[in-house]
PyMOL CGO cylinders between C-alpha atoms (Angstrom):
from pymol import cmd
from pymol.cgo import CYLINDER

trace = [
    CYLINDER, 103.29, 129.80, 6.62, 104.99, 132.40, 4.42, 0.3, 1, 1, 1, 1, 1, 1,
    CYLINDER, 104.99, 132.40, 4.42, 105.99, 131.65, 0.83, 0.3, 1, 1, 1, 1, 1, 1,
    CYLINDER, 105.99, 131.65, 0.83, 107.24, 128.54, -0.94, 0.3, 1, 1, 1, 1, 1, 1,
    CYLINDER, 107.24, 128.54, -0.94, 110.37, 128.57, -3.08, 0.3, 1, 1, 1, 1, 1, 1,
    CYLINDER, 110.37, 128.57, -3.08, 109.71, 127.13, -6.53, 0.3, 1, 1, 1, 1, 1, 1,
    CYLINDER, 109.71, 127.13, -6.53, 111.69, 125.95, -9.54, 0.3, 1, 1, 1, 1, 1, 1,
    CYLINDER, 111.69, 125.95, -9.54, 110.27, 125.70, -13.08, 0.3, 1, 1, 1, 1, 1, 1,
    CYLINDER, 110.27, 125.70, -13.08, 111.88, 123.38, -15.63, 0.3, 1, 1, 1, 1, 1, 1,
    CYLINDER, 111.88, 123.38, -15.63, 110.45, 123.06, -19.15, 0.3, 1, 1, 1, 1, 1, 1,
    CYLINDER, 110.45, 123.06, -19.15, 112.22, 122.95, -22.52, 0.3, 1, 1, 1, 1, 1, 1,
    CYLINDER, 112.22, 122.95, -22.52, 109.26, 124.56, -24.33, 0.3, 1, 1, 1, 1, 1, 1,
    CYLINDER, 109.26, 124.56, -24.33, 109.60, 128.35, -24.23, 0.3, 1, 1, 1, 1, 1, 1,
    CYLINDER, 109.60, 128.35, -24.23, 105.87, 129.12, -24.37, 0.3, 1, 1, 1, 1, 1, 1,
    CYLINDER, 105.87, 129.12, -24.37, 104.92, 126.53, -21.75, 0.3, 1, 1, 1, 1, 1, 1,
    CYLINDER, 104.92, 126.53, -21.75, 107.73, 127.64, -19.45, 0.3, 1, 1, 1, 1, 1, 1,
    CYLINDER, 107.73, 127.64, -19.45, 106.67, 131.28, -19.63, 0.3, 1, 1, 1, 1, 1, 1,
    CYLINDER, 106.67, 131.28, -19.63, 103.02, 130.33, -19.19, 0.3, 1, 1, 1, 1, 1, 1,
    CYLINDER, 103.02, 130.33, -19.19, 103.77, 128.51, -15.94, 0.3, 1, 1, 1, 1, 1, 1,
    CYLINDER, 103.77, 128.51, -15.94, 105.87, 131.48, -14.81, 0.3, 1, 1, 1, 1, 1, 1,
    CYLINDER, 105.87, 131.48, -14.81, 103.07, 133.96, -15.55, 0.3, 1, 1, 1, 1, 1, 1,
    CYLINDER, 103.07, 133.96, -15.55, 100.52, 131.81, -13.70, 0.3, 1, 1, 1, 1, 1, 1,
    CYLINDER, 100.52, 131.81, -13.70, 102.84, 131.32, -10.72, 0.3, 1, 1, 1, 1, 1, 1,
    CYLINDER, 102.84, 131.32, -10.72, 103.33, 135.08, -10.38, 0.3, 1, 1, 1, 1, 1, 1,
    CYLINDER, 103.33, 135.08, -10.38, 99.58, 135.42, -9.76, 0.3, 1, 1, 1, 1, 1, 1,
    CYLINDER, 99.58, 135.42, -9.76, 99.96, 133.60, -6.43, 0.3, 1, 1, 1, 1, 1, 1,
    CYLINDER, 99.96, 133.60, -6.43, 101.87, 135.51, -3.72, 0.3, 1, 1, 1, 1, 1, 1,
    CYLINDER, 101.87, 135.51, -3.72, 102.50, 132.24, -1.88, 0.3, 1, 1, 1, 1, 1, 1,
    CYLINDER, 102.50, 132.24, -1.88, 104.89, 131.16, -4.67, 0.3, 1, 1, 1, 1, 1, 1,
    CYLINDER, 104.89, 131.16, -4.67, 108.43, 132.54, -4.84, 0.3, 1, 1, 1, 1, 1, 1,
    CYLINDER, 108.43, 132.54, -4.84, 110.16, 131.61, -8.10, 0.3, 1, 1, 1, 1, 1, 1,
    CYLINDER, 110.16, 131.61, -8.10, 113.87, 131.08, -7.41, 0.3, 1, 1, 1, 1, 1, 1,
    CYLINDER, 113.87, 131.08, -7.41, 114.80, 129.41, -10.70, 0.3, 1, 1, 1, 1, 1, 1,
    CYLINDER, 114.80, 129.41, -10.70, 113.48, 128.88, -14.22, 0.3, 1, 1, 1, 1, 1, 1,
    CYLINDER, 113.48, 128.88, -14.22, 115.30, 126.57, -16.63, 0.3, 1, 1, 1, 1, 1, 1,
    CYLINDER, 115.30, 126.57, -16.63, 114.94, 125.26, -20.18, 0.3, 1, 1, 1, 1, 1, 1,
    CYLINDER, 114.94, 125.26, -20.18, 116.57, 121.93, -19.31, 0.3, 1, 1, 1, 1, 1, 1,
    CYLINDER, 116.57, 121.93, -19.31, 116.93, 119.76, -16.23, 0.3, 1, 1, 1, 1, 1, 1,
    CYLINDER, 116.93, 119.76, -16.23, 120.72, 119.61, -16.30, 0.3, 1, 1, 1, 1, 1, 1,
    CYLINDER, 120.72, 119.61, -16.30, 120.99, 123.35, -15.68, 0.3, 1, 1, 1, 1, 1, 1,
    CYLINDER, 120.99, 123.35, -15.68, 118.68, 123.00, -12.67, 0.3, 1, 1, 1, 1, 1, 1,
    CYLINDER, 118.68, 123.00, -12.67, 120.80, 120.33, -10.97, 0.3, 1, 1, 1, 1, 1, 1,
    CYLINDER, 120.80, 120.33, -10.97, 122.88, 122.97, -9.19, 0.3, 1, 1, 1, 1, 1, 1,
    CYLINDER, 122.88, 122.97, -9.19, 119.85, 124.08, -7.19, 0.3, 1, 1, 1, 1, 1, 1,
    CYLINDER, 119.85, 124.08, -7.19, 119.38, 120.64, -5.64, 0.3, 1, 1, 1, 1, 1, 1,
    CYLINDER, 119.38, 120.64, -5.64, 121.95, 121.48, -2.98, 0.3, 1, 1, 1, 1, 1, 1,
    CYLINDER, 121.95, 121.48, -2.98, 119.79, 124.42, -1.94, 0.3, 1, 1, 1, 1, 1, 1,
    CYLINDER, 119.79, 124.42, -1.94, 117.83, 123.09, 1.00, 0.3, 1, 1, 1, 1, 1, 1,
    CYLINDER, 117.83, 123.09, 1.00, 115.23, 125.84, 0.74, 0.3, 1, 1, 1, 1, 1, 1,
    CYLINDER, 115.23, 125.84, 0.74, 113.49, 124.56, -2.43, 0.3, 1, 1, 1, 1, 1, 1,
    CYLINDER, 113.49, 124.56, -2.43, 109.90, 123.58, -1.67, 0.3, 1, 1, 1, 1, 1, 1,
    CYLINDER, 109.90, 123.58, -1.67, 108.23, 122.99, -5.05, 0.3, 1, 1, 1, 1, 1, 1,
    CYLINDER, 108.23, 122.99, -5.05, 109.24, 121.65, -8.46, 0.3, 1, 1, 1, 1, 1, 1,
    CYLINDER, 109.24, 121.65, -8.46, 107.17, 122.42, -11.56, 0.3, 1, 1, 1, 1, 1, 1,
    CYLINDER, 107.17, 122.42, -11.56, 108.57, 119.93, -14.08, 0.3, 1, 1, 1, 1, 1, 1,
    CYLINDER, 108.57, 119.93, -14.08, 108.03, 118.95, -17.68, 0.3, 1, 1, 1, 1, 1, 1,
    CYLINDER, 108.03, 118.95, -17.68, 108.71, 115.25, -18.34, 0.3, 1, 1, 1, 1, 1, 1,
    CYLINDER, 108.71, 115.25, -18.34, 109.85, 114.89, -21.94, 0.3, 1, 1, 1, 1, 1, 1,
    CYLINDER, 109.85, 114.89, -21.94, 113.10, 116.89, -22.02, 0.3, 1, 1, 1, 1, 1, 1,
    CYLINDER, 113.10, 116.89, -22.02, 116.43, 116.20, -23.76, 0.3, 1, 1, 1, 1, 1, 1,
    CYLINDER, 116.43, 116.20, -23.76, 119.37, 114.63, -21.89, 0.3, 1, 1, 1, 1, 1, 1,
    CYLINDER, 119.37, 114.63, -21.89, 117.63, 114.47, -18.50, 0.3, 1, 1, 1, 1, 1, 1,
    CYLINDER, 117.63, 114.47, -18.50, 113.88, 113.86, -18.27, 0.3, 1, 1, 1, 1, 1, 1,
    CYLINDER, 113.88, 113.86, -18.27, 111.65, 115.26, -15.57, 0.3, 1, 1, 1, 1, 1, 1,
    CYLINDER, 111.65, 115.26, -15.57, 111.29, 111.79, -14.08, 0.3, 1, 1, 1, 1, 1, 1,
    CYLINDER, 111.29, 111.79, -14.08, 115.05, 111.32, -13.89, 0.3, 1, 1, 1, 1, 1, 1,
    CYLINDER, 115.05, 111.32, -13.89, 115.44, 114.77, -12.39, 0.3, 1, 1, 1, 1, 1, 1,
    CYLINDER, 115.44, 114.77, -12.39, 112.88, 113.99, -9.68, 0.3, 1, 1, 1, 1, 1, 1,
    CYLINDER, 112.88, 113.99, -9.68, 114.79, 110.86, -8.68, 0.3, 1, 1, 1, 1, 1, 1,
    CYLINDER, 114.79, 110.86, -8.68, 117.73, 113.13, -7.90, 0.3, 1, 1, 1, 1, 1, 1,
    CYLINDER, 117.73, 113.13, -7.90, 115.51, 115.54, -5.98, 0.3, 1, 1, 1, 1, 1, 1,
    CYLINDER, 115.51, 115.54, -5.98, 113.33, 113.35, -3.78, 0.3, 1, 1, 1, 1, 1, 1,
    CYLINDER, 113.33, 113.35, -3.78, 114.18, 115.53, -0.77, 0.3, 1, 1, 1, 1, 1, 1,
    CYLINDER, 114.18, 115.53, -0.77, 112.12, 118.39, -2.24, 0.3, 1, 1, 1, 1, 1, 1,
    CYLINDER, 112.12, 118.39, -2.24, 108.65, 118.13, -0.66, 0.3, 1, 1, 1, 1, 1, 1,
    CYLINDER, 108.65, 118.13, -0.66, 106.40, 118.92, -3.64, 0.3, 1, 1, 1, 1, 1, 1,
    CYLINDER, 106.40, 118.92, -3.64, 106.69, 117.85, -7.26, 0.3, 1, 1, 1, 1, 1, 1,
    CYLINDER, 106.69, 117.85, -7.26, 104.14, 118.95, -9.87, 0.3, 1, 1, 1, 1, 1, 1,
    CYLINDER, 104.14, 118.95, -9.87, 104.40, 117.57, -13.40, 0.3, 1, 1, 1, 1, 1, 1,
    CYLINDER, 104.40, 117.57, -13.40, 103.11, 119.68, -16.28, 0.3, 1, 1, 1, 1, 1, 1,
    CYLINDER, 103.11, 119.68, -16.28, 103.38, 117.62, -19.45, 0.3, 1, 1, 1, 1, 1, 1,
    CYLINDER, 103.38, 117.62, -19.45, 101.85, 116.75, -22.80, 0.3, 1, 1, 1, 1, 1, 1,
    CYLINDER, 101.85, 116.75, -22.80, 102.37, 113.04, -22.09, 0.3, 1, 1, 1, 1, 1, 1,
    CYLINDER, 102.37, 113.04, -22.09, 99.59, 111.63, -19.85, 0.3, 1, 1, 1, 1, 1, 1,
    CYLINDER, 99.59, 111.63, -19.85, 100.96, 108.12, -20.35, 0.3, 1, 1, 1, 1, 1, 1,
    CYLINDER, 100.96, 108.12, -20.35, 103.65, 108.93, -17.76, 0.3, 1, 1, 1, 1, 1, 1,
    CYLINDER, 103.65, 108.93, -17.76, 101.11, 109.61, -14.99, 0.3, 1, 1, 1, 1, 1, 1,
    CYLINDER, 101.11, 109.61, -14.99, 101.38, 106.23, -13.27, 0.3, 1, 1, 1, 1, 1, 1,
    CYLINDER, 101.38, 106.23, -13.27, 105.18, 106.27, -13.29, 0.3, 1, 1, 1, 1, 1, 1,
    CYLINDER, 105.18, 106.27, -13.29, 105.27, 109.83, -11.99, 0.3, 1, 1, 1, 1, 1, 1,
    CYLINDER, 105.27, 109.83, -11.99, 103.16, 109.04, -8.93, 0.3, 1, 1, 1, 1, 1, 1,
    CYLINDER, 103.16, 109.04, -8.93, 105.69, 106.41, -7.92, 0.3, 1, 1, 1, 1, 1, 1,
    CYLINDER, 105.69, 106.41, -7.92, 108.00, 109.39, -7.33, 0.3, 1, 1, 1, 1, 1, 1,
    CYLINDER, 108.00, 109.39, -7.33, 105.88, 111.18, -4.72, 0.3, 1, 1, 1, 1, 1, 1,
    CYLINDER, 105.88, 111.18, -4.72, 104.15, 113.44, -7.22, 0.3, 1, 1, 1, 1, 1, 1,
    CYLINDER, 104.15, 113.44, -7.22, 101.55, 115.71, -5.66, 0.3, 1, 1, 1, 1, 1, 1,
    CYLINDER, 101.55, 115.71, -5.66, 99.79, 116.61, -8.92, 0.3, 1, 1, 1, 1, 1, 1,
    CYLINDER, 99.79, 116.61, -8.92, 99.96, 115.83, -12.65, 0.3, 1, 1, 1, 1, 1, 1,
    CYLINDER, 99.96, 115.83, -12.65, 98.73, 118.45, -15.13, 0.3, 1, 1, 1, 1, 1, 1,
    CYLINDER, 98.73, 118.45, -15.13, 98.25, 117.67, -18.82, 0.3, 1, 1, 1, 1, 1, 1,
    CYLINDER, 98.25, 117.67, -18.82, 99.11, 120.44, -21.29, 0.3, 1, 1, 1, 1, 1, 1,
    CYLINDER, 99.11, 120.44, -21.29, 97.85, 122.82, -22.49, 0.3, 1, 1, 1, 1, 1, 1,
    CYLINDER, 97.85, 122.82, -22.49, 97.79, 124.23, -19.00, 0.3, 1, 1, 1, 1, 1, 1,
    CYLINDER, 97.79, 124.23, -19.00, 94.89, 126.49, -17.99, 0.3, 1, 1, 1, 1, 1, 1,
    CYLINDER, 94.89, 126.49, -17.99, 94.79, 128.97, -15.14, 0.3, 1, 1, 1, 1, 1, 1,
    CYLINDER, 94.79, 128.97, -15.14, 91.83, 127.35, -13.38, 0.3, 1, 1, 1, 1, 1, 1,
    CYLINDER, 91.83, 127.35, -13.38, 93.61, 123.97, -13.37, 0.3, 1, 1, 1, 1, 1, 1,
    CYLINDER, 93.61, 123.97, -13.37, 96.80, 125.60, -12.10, 0.3, 1, 1, 1, 1, 1, 1,
    CYLINDER, 96.80, 125.60, -12.10, 94.76, 127.27, -9.34, 0.3, 1, 1, 1, 1, 1, 1,
    CYLINDER, 94.76, 127.27, -9.34, 93.48, 123.86, -8.21, 0.3, 1, 1, 1, 1, 1, 1,
    CYLINDER, 93.48, 123.86, -8.21, 97.07, 122.67, -7.98, 0.3, 1, 1, 1, 1, 1, 1,
    CYLINDER, 97.07, 122.67, -7.98, 98.07, 125.65, -5.83, 0.3, 1, 1, 1, 1, 1, 1,
    CYLINDER, 98.07, 125.65, -5.83, 95.17, 124.94, -3.47, 0.3, 1, 1, 1, 1, 1, 1,
    CYLINDER, 95.17, 124.94, -3.47, 96.35, 121.36, -3.17, 0.3, 1, 1, 1, 1, 1, 1,
    CYLINDER, 96.35, 121.36, -3.17, 99.92, 122.49, -2.49, 0.3, 1, 1, 1, 1, 1, 1,
    CYLINDER, 99.92, 122.49, -2.49, 98.77, 124.83, 0.28, 0.3, 1, 1, 1, 1, 1, 1,
    CYLINDER, 98.77, 124.83, 0.28, 96.70, 122.05, 1.88, 0.3, 1, 1, 1, 1, 1, 1,
    CYLINDER, 96.70, 122.05, 1.88, 99.65, 119.67, 1.74, 0.3, 1, 1, 1, 1, 1, 1,
    CYLINDER, 99.65, 119.67, 1.74, 102.05, 122.21, 3.22, 0.3, 1, 1, 1, 1, 1, 1,
    CYLINDER, 102.05, 122.21, 3.22, 99.65, 123.06, 6.04, 0.3, 1, 1, 1, 1, 1, 1,
    CYLINDER, 99.65, 123.06, 6.04, 99.29, 119.38, 6.92, 0.3, 1, 1, 1, 1, 1, 1,
    CYLINDER, 99.29, 119.38, 6.92, 103.05, 118.90, 6.73, 0.3, 1, 1, 1, 1, 1, 1,
    CYLINDER, 103.05, 118.90, 6.73, 103.59, 121.91, 8.95, 0.3, 1, 1, 1, 1, 1, 1,
    CYLINDER, 103.59, 121.91, 8.95, 101.31, 120.96, 11.82, 0.3, 1, 1, 1, 1, 1, 1,
    CYLINDER, 101.31, 120.96, 11.82, 100.90, 117.21, 11.78, 0.3, 1, 1, 1, 1, 1, 1,
    CYLINDER, 100.90, 117.21, 11.78, 102.76, 114.87, 14.07, 0.3, 1, 1, 1, 1, 1, 1,
    CYLINDER, 102.76, 114.87, 14.07, 102.07, 111.58, 15.74, 0.3, 1, 1, 1, 1, 1, 1,
    CYLINDER, 102.07, 111.58, 15.74, 101.30, 112.22, 19.39, 0.3, 1, 1, 1, 1, 1, 1,
    CYLINDER, 101.30, 112.22, 19.39, 101.20, 108.80, 21.01, 0.3, 1, 1, 1, 1, 1, 1,
    CYLINDER, 101.20, 108.80, 21.01, 100.22, 105.26, 20.20, 0.3, 1, 1, 1, 1, 1, 1,
    CYLINDER, 100.22, 105.26, 20.20, 97.24, 103.91, 22.07, 0.3, 1, 1, 1, 1, 1, 1,
    CYLINDER, 97.24, 103.91, 22.07, 95.62, 103.85, 25.48, 0.3, 1, 1, 1, 1, 1, 1,
    CYLINDER, 95.62, 103.85, 25.48, 93.40, 100.92, 24.62, 0.3, 1, 1, 1, 1, 1, 1,
    CYLINDER, 93.40, 100.92, 24.62, 93.06, 98.07, 22.20, 0.3, 1, 1, 1, 1, 1, 1,
    CYLINDER, 93.06, 98.07, 22.20, 90.98, 100.04, 19.71, 0.3, 1, 1, 1, 1, 1, 1,
    CYLINDER, 90.98, 100.04, 19.71, 91.83, 103.70, 20.39, 0.3, 1, 1, 1, 1, 1, 1,
    CYLINDER, 91.83, 103.70, 20.39, 94.65, 106.02, 19.40, 0.3, 1, 1, 1, 1, 1, 1,
    CYLINDER, 94.65, 106.02, 19.40, 95.34, 109.63, 20.26, 0.3, 1, 1, 1, 1, 1, 1,
    CYLINDER, 95.34, 109.63, 20.26, 96.91, 112.00, 17.74, 0.3, 1, 1, 1, 1, 1, 1,
    CYLINDER, 96.91, 112.00, 17.74, 98.01, 115.59, 18.06, 0.3, 1, 1, 1, 1, 1, 1,
    CYLINDER, 98.01, 115.59, 18.06, 96.85, 118.13, 15.49, 0.3, 1, 1, 1, 1, 1, 1,
    CYLINDER, 96.85, 118.13, 15.49, 98.23, 121.56, 16.24, 0.3, 1, 1, 1, 1, 1, 1,
    CYLINDER, 98.23, 121.56, 16.24, 97.69, 122.00, 19.98, 0.3, 1, 1, 1, 1, 1, 1,
    CYLINDER, 97.69, 122.00, 19.98, 94.70, 119.67, 20.21, 0.3, 1, 1, 1, 1, 1, 1,
    CYLINDER, 94.70, 119.67, 20.21, 94.62, 115.96, 21.01, 0.3, 1, 1, 1, 1, 1, 1,
    CYLINDER, 94.62, 115.96, 21.01, 92.07, 113.90, 19.10, 0.3, 1, 1, 1, 1, 1, 1,
    CYLINDER, 92.07, 113.90, 19.10, 90.86, 110.43, 20.04, 0.3, 1, 1, 1, 1, 1, 1,
    CYLINDER, 90.86, 110.43, 20.04, 90.17, 108.09, 17.13, 0.3, 1, 1, 1, 1, 1, 1,
    CYLINDER, 90.17, 108.09, 17.13, 88.65, 104.63, 17.34, 0.3, 1, 1, 1, 1, 1, 1,
    CYLINDER, 88.65, 104.63, 17.34, 90.44, 102.22, 15.04, 0.3, 1, 1, 1, 1, 1, 1,
    CYLINDER, 90.44, 102.22, 15.04, 87.19, 100.66, 13.80, 0.3, 1, 1, 1, 1, 1, 1,
    CYLINDER, 87.19, 100.66, 13.80, 86.09, 104.12, 12.57, 0.3, 1, 1, 1, 1, 1, 1,
    CYLINDER, 86.09, 104.12, 12.57, 89.06, 104.43, 10.19, 0.3, 1, 1, 1, 1, 1, 1,
    CYLINDER, 89.06, 104.43, 10.19, 88.10, 103.77, 6.56, 0.3, 1, 1, 1, 1, 1, 1,
    CYLINDER, 88.10, 103.77, 6.56, 91.61, 103.78, 5.13, 0.3, 1, 1, 1, 1, 1, 1,
    CYLINDER, 91.61, 103.78, 5.13, 95.15, 105.10, 5.43, 0.3, 1, 1, 1, 1, 1, 1,
    CYLINDER, 95.15, 105.10, 5.43, 96.71, 107.23, 2.68, 0.3, 1, 1, 1, 1, 1, 1,
    CYLINDER, 96.71, 107.23, 2.68, 100.43, 107.89, 2.31, 0.3, 1, 1, 1, 1, 1, 1,
    CYLINDER, 100.43, 107.89, 2.31, 101.49, 111.50, 1.93, 0.3, 1, 1, 1, 1, 1, 1,
    CYLINDER, 101.49, 111.50, 1.93, 105.29, 111.34, 1.61, 0.3, 1, 1, 1, 1, 1, 1,
    CYLINDER, 105.29, 111.34, 1.61, 106.60, 111.21, 5.22, 0.3, 1, 1, 1, 1, 1, 1,
    CYLINDER, 106.60, 111.21, 5.22, 103.08, 111.59, 6.61, 0.3, 1, 1, 1, 1, 1, 1,
    CYLINDER, 103.08, 111.59, 6.61, 99.97, 109.42, 6.65, 0.3, 1, 1, 1, 1, 1, 1,
    CYLINDER, 99.97, 109.42, 6.65, 96.37, 110.53, 6.37, 0.3, 1, 1, 1, 1, 1, 1,
    CYLINDER, 96.37, 110.53, 6.37, 94.02, 108.67, 8.71, 0.3, 1, 1, 1, 1, 1, 1,
    CYLINDER, 94.02, 108.67, 8.71, 90.62, 108.90, 7.03, 0.3, 1, 1, 1, 1, 1, 1,
    CYLINDER, 90.62, 108.90, 7.03, 87.36, 108.35, 8.90, 0.3, 1, 1, 1, 1, 1, 1,
    CYLINDER, 87.36, 108.35, 8.90, 83.83, 108.96, 7.66, 0.3, 1, 1, 1, 1, 1, 1,
    CYLINDER, 83.83, 108.96, 7.66, 83.84, 112.29, 9.48, 0.3, 1, 1, 1, 1, 1, 1,
    CYLINDER, 83.84, 112.29, 9.48, 87.33, 113.71, 8.98, 0.3, 1, 1, 1, 1, 1, 1,
    CYLINDER, 87.33, 113.71, 8.98, 90.86, 113.32, 7.65, 0.3, 1, 1, 1, 1, 1, 1,
    CYLINDER, 90.86, 113.32, 7.65, 93.68, 113.41, 10.21, 0.3, 1, 1, 1, 1, 1, 1,
    CYLINDER, 93.68, 113.41, 10.21, 97.41, 113.43, 9.57, 0.3, 1, 1, 1, 1, 1, 1,
    CYLINDER, 97.41, 113.43, 9.57, 100.29, 111.93, 11.55, 0.3, 1, 1, 1, 1, 1, 1,
    CYLINDER, 100.29, 111.93, 11.55, 104.02, 112.31, 11.18, 0.3, 1, 1, 1, 1, 1, 1,
    CYLINDER, 104.02, 112.31, 11.18, 104.75, 108.71, 10.26, 0.3, 1, 1, 1, 1, 1, 1,
    CYLINDER, 104.75, 108.71, 10.26, 105.11, 106.89, 6.96, 0.3, 1, 1, 1, 1, 1, 1,
    CYLINDER, 105.11, 106.89, 6.96, 102.37, 104.43, 6.09, 0.3, 1, 1, 1, 1, 1, 1,
    CYLINDER, 102.37, 104.43, 6.09, 104.92, 101.61, 6.16, 0.3, 1, 1, 1, 1, 1, 1,
    CYLINDER, 104.92, 101.61, 6.16, 105.97, 102.40, 9.73, 0.3, 1, 1, 1, 1, 1, 1,
    CYLINDER, 105.97, 102.40, 9.73, 102.37, 102.86, 10.82, 0.3, 1, 1, 1, 1, 1, 1,
    CYLINDER, 102.37, 102.86, 10.82, 101.35, 99.45, 9.48, 0.3, 1, 1, 1, 1, 1, 1,
    CYLINDER, 101.35, 99.45, 9.48, 104.10, 97.82, 11.53, 0.3, 1, 1, 1, 1, 1, 1,
    CYLINDER, 104.10, 97.82, 11.53, 102.43, 98.96, 14.75, 0.3, 1, 1, 1, 1, 1, 1,
    CYLINDER, 102.43, 98.96, 14.75, 100.22, 96.42, 16.48, 0.3, 1, 1, 1, 1, 1, 1,
    CYLINDER, 100.22, 96.42, 16.48, 97.24, 98.77, 16.46, 0.3, 1, 1, 1, 1, 1, 1,
    CYLINDER, 97.24, 98.77, 16.46, 97.11, 98.72, 12.65, 0.3, 1, 1, 1, 1, 1, 1,
    CYLINDER, 97.11, 98.72, 12.65, 97.43, 94.97, 12.09, 0.3, 1, 1, 1, 1, 1, 1,
    CYLINDER, 97.43, 94.97, 12.09, 93.85, 94.80, 10.78, 0.3, 1, 1, 1, 1, 1, 1,
    CYLINDER, 93.85, 94.80, 10.78, 94.77, 97.04, 7.83, 0.3, 1, 1, 1, 1, 1, 1,
    CYLINDER, 94.77, 97.04, 7.83, 95.72, 95.53, 4.47, 0.3, 1, 1, 1, 1, 1, 1,
    CYLINDER, 95.72, 95.53, 4.47, 97.96, 97.44, 2.10, 0.3, 1, 1, 1, 1, 1, 1,
    CYLINDER, 97.96, 97.44, 2.10, 96.54, 97.34, -1.43, 0.3, 1, 1, 1, 1, 1, 1,
    CYLINDER, 96.54, 97.34, -1.43, 98.58, 100.13, -3.00, 0.3, 1, 1, 1, 1, 1, 1,
    CYLINDER, 98.58, 100.13, -3.00, 101.84, 101.97, -2.40, 0.3, 1, 1, 1, 1, 1, 1,
    CYLINDER, 101.84, 101.97, -2.40, 99.76, 104.83, -0.99, 0.3, 1, 1, 1, 1, 1, 1,
    CYLINDER, 99.76, 104.83, -0.99, 96.73, 103.07, 0.54, 0.3, 1, 1, 1, 1, 1, 1,
    CYLINDER, 96.73, 103.07, 0.54, 95.78, 100.54, 3.22, 0.3, 1, 1, 1, 1, 1, 1,
    CYLINDER, 95.78, 100.54, 3.22, 92.20, 99.53, 4.05, 0.3, 1, 1, 1, 1, 1, 1,
    CYLINDER, 92.20, 99.53, 4.05, 90.21, 97.62, 6.63, 0.3, 1, 1, 1, 1, 1, 1,
    CYLINDER, 90.21, 97.62, 6.63, 88.44, 94.66, 5.06, 0.3, 1, 1, 1, 1, 1, 1,
    CYLINDER, 88.44, 94.66, 5.06, 85.17, 95.22, 6.92, 0.3, 1, 1, 1, 1, 1, 1,
    CYLINDER, 85.17, 95.22, 6.92, 84.61, 98.42, 4.94, 0.3, 1, 1, 1, 1, 1, 1,
    CYLINDER, 84.61, 98.42, 4.94, 85.09, 96.80, 1.52, 0.3, 1, 1, 1, 1, 1, 1,
    CYLINDER, 85.09, 96.80, 1.52, 81.94, 96.54, -0.58, 0.3, 1, 1, 1, 1, 1, 1,
    CYLINDER, 81.94, 96.54, -0.58, 83.33, 95.27, -3.89, 0.3, 1, 1, 1, 1, 1, 1,
    CYLINDER, 83.33, 95.27, -3.89, 86.73, 94.33, -5.33, 0.3, 1, 1, 1, 1, 1, 1,
    CYLINDER, 86.73, 94.33, -5.33, 87.35, 95.19, -8.98, 0.3, 1, 1, 1, 1, 1, 1,
    CYLINDER, 87.35, 95.19, -8.98, 90.27, 94.55, -11.30, 0.3, 1, 1, 1, 1, 1, 1,
    CYLINDER, 90.27, 94.55, -11.30, 91.94, 97.89, -10.56, 0.3, 1, 1, 1, 1, 1, 1,
    CYLINDER, 91.94, 97.89, -10.56, 90.13, 99.38, -7.57, 0.3, 1, 1, 1, 1, 1, 1,
    CYLINDER, 90.13, 99.38, -7.57, 88.21, 98.64, -4.39, 0.3, 1, 1, 1, 1, 1, 1,
    CYLINDER, 88.21, 98.64, -4.39, 84.90, 100.24, -3.43, 0.3, 1, 1, 1, 1, 1, 1,
    CYLINDER, 84.90, 100.24, -3.43, 84.60, 101.12, 0.25, 0.3, 1, 1, 1, 1, 1, 1,
    CYLINDER, 84.60, 101.12, 0.25, 81.66, 102.34, 2.28, 0.3, 1, 1, 1, 1, 1, 1,
    CYLINDER, 81.66, 102.34, 2.28, 80.40, 105.84, 1.37, 0.3, 1, 1, 1, 1, 1, 1,
    CYLINDER, 80.40, 105.84, 1.37, 81.27, 105.06, -2.28, 0.3, 1, 1, 1, 1, 1, 1,
    CYLINDER, 81.27, 105.06, -2.28, 85.00, 105.66, -1.76, 0.3, 1, 1, 1, 1, 1, 1,
    CYLINDER, 85.00, 105.66, -1.76, 87.17, 104.19, -4.53, 0.3, 1, 1, 1, 1, 1, 1,
    CYLINDER, 87.17, 104.19, -4.53, 90.72, 103.07, -3.69, 0.3, 1, 1, 1, 1, 1, 1,
    CYLINDER, 90.72, 103.07, -3.69, 93.17, 101.97, -6.43, 0.3, 1, 1, 1, 1, 1, 1,
    CYLINDER, 93.17, 101.97, -6.43, 94.84, 98.56, -6.36, 0.3, 1, 1, 1, 1, 1, 1,
    CYLINDER, 94.84, 98.56, -6.36, 98.59, 98.62, -6.98, 0.3, 1, 1, 1, 1, 1, 1,
    CYLINDER, 98.59, 98.62, -6.98, 99.99, 95.91, -9.22, 0.3, 1, 1, 1, 1, 1, 1,
    CYLINDER, 99.99, 95.91, -9.22, 102.63, 94.86, -6.72, 0.3, 1, 1, 1, 1, 1, 1,
    CYLINDER, 102.63, 94.86, -6.72, 100.05, 94.61, -3.93, 0.3, 1, 1, 1, 1, 1, 1,
    CYLINDER, 100.05, 94.61, -3.93, 97.46, 92.43, -5.66, 0.3, 1, 1, 1, 1, 1, 1,
    CYLINDER, 97.46, 92.43, -5.66, 98.68, 89.36, -3.79, 0.3, 1, 1, 1, 1, 1, 1,
    CYLINDER, 98.68, 89.36, -3.79, 97.51, 91.02, -0.56, 0.3, 1, 1, 1, 1, 1, 1,
    CYLINDER, 97.51, 91.02, -0.56, 93.96, 90.70, -1.80, 0.3, 1, 1, 1, 1, 1, 1,
    CYLINDER, 93.96, 90.70, -1.80, 94.18, 86.99, -0.98, 0.3, 1, 1, 1, 1, 1, 1,
    CYLINDER, 94.18, 86.99, -0.98, 94.11, 88.05, 2.67, 0.3, 1, 1, 1, 1, 1, 1,
    CYLINDER, 94.11, 88.05, 2.67, 90.80, 89.78, 1.99, 0.3, 1, 1, 1, 1, 1, 1,
    CYLINDER, 90.80, 89.78, 1.99, 89.27, 87.01, -0.11, 0.3, 1, 1, 1, 1, 1, 1,
]
cmd.load_cgo(trace, "trace")
């Protein structure tokens, strides 16, 4: 898959240089810009080859959250911040990972592994066709076609322009947003309980105040704006 072009934006000199030194340890990362404030980085947004943003949040004039809103076309956004209270808001902006300072190399390594996994899925995944039966879909992964029974799907998870189809055996990915997928007749049995998740009610074991427990002890968060959908389950 080659390398990924990255931009680092952090107003703290030590933190900015730390991220740079860690990034240089991974050949898959190509640093094309490093900035002490978000305003100076705005010029790079017209560069269509940017793949990854490493952003601080609390910065003068233009915060990392505001910067991301102007750069939603960039596939991967990683926040590295001393303010964990912004985590929920950040994930509303298609954040792939959220790292709390002080940043450590082992935690940064986990993030890189997650980026590579995301990019590989993004690279190869596409929706192949809808259905050949009432409870079966076929998807294409690479050069292979995989048959999935709808009643085997535990949940759907949004991944920007893609959707993970998660069964008890495997995670598959299709080139379709979760919103578009849920409009298809084959997915009418799924209930959206979060901006990034939809579940099938037959797999729900318990419903808590902030999360749902599915079979195999899988926890799925409940989004505040989707709580009314729980009435369909109850």
